[in-house]
N, C-alpha and C positions, 0 to 999 in steps of 0.2 A: 398663199405662204402663210401660215398661222404663227403666232409669237412664239410658240416652242422651237419653231425652226428657225426664226429670226433671230432669237436672241443667242441661241448656240453659235449661227454664223457671226454674229457680232463679236462674241468672245473670242472665237477663233482667228478672225481677223486682228483683234486686237493684240493677242498673245503672239501673232505672225509678225507684227510690227515689232514688238517688244523684242523679240528673239533677234529682229534684223538690228535693231539699236544695239543691243547687247554685242553682238558680233563686230559692228562698226566701231564700237568704241573699244573692245578689247584689241582688234587688230591694229587700230591707229594707235594705241597705247605701246603696241609692241614695235611698230615700225618707227615711231616717234623716238623712243627711248633708244633703238637701234642707231637711229640716224644722228642723235645728238653724242652719245657715247664713242661711236666708231668714226663720228665725221664723215658719214657716207649718205648718198641719195637711198631713197627705199628701194629701188631698183635702177637699172639703167646706168649704172655708175661710170662706165666707160664711153665717154661720147665728146662731141666736139660741137660748139655752137658757132652759128655764120648769121652774117646780117646782109640784109638784101630789100628788095622790093616786091610788093604784090600788086598786079593790076587786074582788076575784074574784067573779063572778056566783054568784048564791046555787043554780042549778040547772044545772050544767055538764051538756053532753050529750055528751062526751067522757069515754074513762076518767079514773077518779079517779088523782090525782097528788099527792105530798108538798109540791109548792109551791102549786099553784093549789087550795087548800082553799077550799070554798064560803065566802062572806062574809069572808074574810081580807083585811086592809089591809096596804098598803105606803106609805110616803112614796115619791115618785117624782121624777125629773127627765126630761124630754124635750127633745132638741134637733132643731130644725129647720134645714135649710139647702140650698143648691143645691151640686150635685156639683162643679162647677166654674165658673170666672168670679166675679166680684164685682159682679154686677149681677142684681137680682131680675127685671128685665124681659126679660132673656135668654131664649133658648130652651133650657133645661137641665132634667136630671133633679133633682128634689126629693128630700128626704130626710125621715126620722124614726128617731131614734135614743131607746131607752127604757131607762132605769136603775130598777130597784125598790128605789130608795132616794135620799133627799135629800143626797148626798155626791159629793165631787169624782169620788172613784175607786171605792171598793167598793160592791159590792151583790151580793145572792144571784142575780141574773139581770139581765143586759142584752141587748139585741137591737137590731140595726139592719136598717133598711129604706130601700128607694127606690121612688119612684114608678114606675108601670106593673108589667104581670105577667111581661115578658121582659127581660133585660138585654143590655148591648153586648158583654158577654164572659161566659164559663161555664167556664173552666179556667186554670190557672196559665199554659198556653201562649197561650190568647188574650188574657189580661189583659196579659201582657208585650208581645204584637205591638200593641194597644190603647195601653200605656203609650209604647211607641216612637213611636207617632204622635202623641201627645200632647207628648212632648218635643220632637219636630219642629215642633211650632208648631201642631198640631190642623190644620183645614181640610185642605188638599192632603197634609199629612204622615200623614192617616189613610188615604189612597187604596190603598196596598198592602194594609193590613189588610181594608179594605171590600171589595176585589177579591176578596180570599181567602176571606171569610167573609159571603156576602150574609145571613146570617142576623143578623149585626151590626147592617145597616142596618133590619131588621125590628125589633131590640131598641132601637135608638136612636129609631125612629118611634114604638113603644109607650110609652117612658120619659119621653120630654120633655115639659114643660109650658110654655106659654107664657101670660103675662100673667094668672097665677091671682090670684083676688081676695083669698085668704087662705091661709094652709099649713093651716088648719083645715077646708078642704072638699077636700081630696084624700086619695087612697088610697094608702097605702104597702105594700111587700111585701119579704119575706125573699128573697134571690136565689140562696141556697143550702139545701139540705135539713140541717136541724138533728135531732138526735136527742130521742125522749121515750120514757121508761121508764115506764109508769104502775105503779100499785099492784098491777096483774097480773102484773107482771114481764116483759110483752110489749115488745119493742124494735120502735117504729115510727119513721118519718121523718116529720118536722115542716116545714111552712111557716106562717110568721105573716103575717097583714095587720093593719094599723090603718086604720080607716075611721072617718068622723064616726058620733057616736052615733045622730044623727037622719038619717042616709044615707038619700036619696031616688033614688040612683042617680046623679045629676047631678054629676059632678067638674068643679070649675072647672080652668080652664088647658089643657084637652085641646088637642091641636094640629089643626089643621085639615088639608085635602087636602095644600095646598102644604107646609106644615110636615112631615107625615109623609112626602112623597115626598123631600124634602130636608133630614132633621133636622140635617145638619151646618151650615145657614145658622142661626147662632145669634144673631146680632146683634138688639137690640131694633128695632121698627119705626123709621123714620125720624122719625115724629110724635111719639115716645114722651118725654112730658114730666115722667112721675113720676120720683121720686128713686130711685137705685139701691138704696135699703134699704127701699122702700116695704113690703115684706111684713114685715120684722122690727118697722117702725114699726107696723104694722096690729095685731100681736099685743101691742107694748108698749102701744098705747093701750087696747086691748080688755081687756087684765088688768089693768094698774097703774092706768089713769086712770078707764074707765069702770066697771071692777068686775066685768065680764062673763066668767064661767068657759068653757073650752073643753073639750068633753066627746067622747072618742074610746071606741071598742069595739075592743079588741085580739082578735082570732080566731086559731083554730089550723085546719089542714088536716092529716089523718093519713093514712099508708099502711103498713102493715105492712112492715118490714124481711124482706128473705130470710134464710133461714138462712145460718149460717156457711160451708158447704159450696156454697152457691149463688153465682153470680157477681151482681154489681151490676146491677140494672134499668136500662135506658133512661130510665126517667122520673126518675132520681135528677138529671139534669141540669137547671140553670134555663132552658135554650133554651125550654122548652115549659111551659106551665101545666097544672096537673093540672085534668082536667073535675070541676067543682064539684058536677055532678049527680050523679056517682058518688061523689066524696070530697068532701062538704059541708063548709063553713066552720063552726066551732063556737066560740059566744061564749066568751072567758076572762075579760074583765076589762073594767069600765069606769076609763077613765083620765080624770081631771079635772085640768085646768091652771088654777091661779089666780093666779100670779105670774110674770113675766117677770124674770130676774135681771139684775144689772147686767152690765157690759161684763166686768168683769176676772175675776169669778166665773164667768160663761160660759166665758172662754177657758182657765180653769184646770180645767174639768171635761172628763174623756174617758170614752169609752163603750169597754168592752173584751169582746171576744166570751169572754174567759177566765173572766168573772164568769158563772158558771152551777153548779147543783149536778149531781152525779153522774147524776141521773136525767134530766137534759137535757144530754147529752153533745153534743160537737162531732164529728161524723164528720171523720175526716183522709184525705187523697188518697194514692195510693201511686204516682202518676205524674203527669207535667205534664198529662196530657189526661183525668184523672180528675177529674169534677166536684168532688168533694168538696175537690180541691187548693186551690180559693179560700179553704177554711177555714185551710188550712195558712199561707196568705199574711195573711190577716186577723189570725190569733192571732199572727203575728210582728211585726204593725204597732204591736205596744205599744211597740219600741223608738224607732219613731218620735214616739210620743207623749210618751215620756220625753226624747227629745232635744229637743222643742218646749218643753216645761215648763223643761228645763235652760237653754234658751236665753233664756227670759224672765228666769230669775233673774241669769245674766250679763251681758244685755245690754238688758234691760228689754221691756217689754210693748209689742207694735206697736201704732200708732194704729188707732182705729176707720177703717173704709172711708167715703171722702167721700159725699156725697149727689151730687155733680155728675159727669156724664161728661166734662165739661173736666177734671176733675182728671188730675194726670200718671200716676197708676198704672192709669188705664182703658185697656184694649185691646180691639179689635175681632177678629173672626173673619177670618183670611184667606179671600179667595173660594176657590170649589173647582167642579171641573168637575161638571156633571149630565149622563149619569151620572158617578161618579168615575173619572178616570183617562183 
């Protein structure tokens, strides 16, 4: 390769990095301003935070690691939420965030997951396109994005859940690759999932054929009579009144990272799950939830991808189309979290979401053509 080739390649890489920095800056400013002026999370507003314990399994089947020491225990907080809307009965993506500490902010490791195997976006570029549709009002506002990315419809159909009985009987997955450097010094890529400890393969809330075909029709069924907060109420009742703990198993899936001189493989994208017959899931830890936190403590807790040891690095993207670029955005979202807590201090805590769909804050999903557009 001569200098004429090397120099344009270097310029291209530089411009790609600068474009990604601009995307991250611009999106971060938008979501931070929204969090401050509206007193909201950047997403997953409708949720509940619980505390409990994490215990690393006694006989791990994955490479030994300095955080995941057999039998080691941690205090924990886990937050469950809906990715959008403030109604548990809508057809939406559900989430689970884990903090390896009983603390509002700090921990040795935080990990965030959503329901389903496949996401609605998989890079900084697709996130921004999806975000533009969301800002336009969802529904028909998503048409340009779905037209351009049919895979997003696949991700929506795979990730949404309708009418789940409980947060505790769903399966949650990370939607980006994370790093894992074991005691052997080998750098591997990792994906995590959280499943019920007694999982029998039957996940609650799975969409039926109609919901899979049209996952943008997110309103509750017309005959829905349950509270907008029924999933949160179920966990509060189970943990705080009945005294019945919730148990999960945190699992990990690993693939060896290519060498530094090799290009990133196509499989780093979250568009497609890894074949678990080739790359099996390994049990990491049992997570036991014992108490639902009160509203104020839950609202003042955040989960931050930057909470991780050096041996569990967060891979970063080098362009807006790099699948790792979602990690750049998620790390930058700390500013939106800080802005939200600052506005609580300045303007007070927002009120709890009402139970009724007749409340002034409740909104429906605008209609949308099938097929889109």
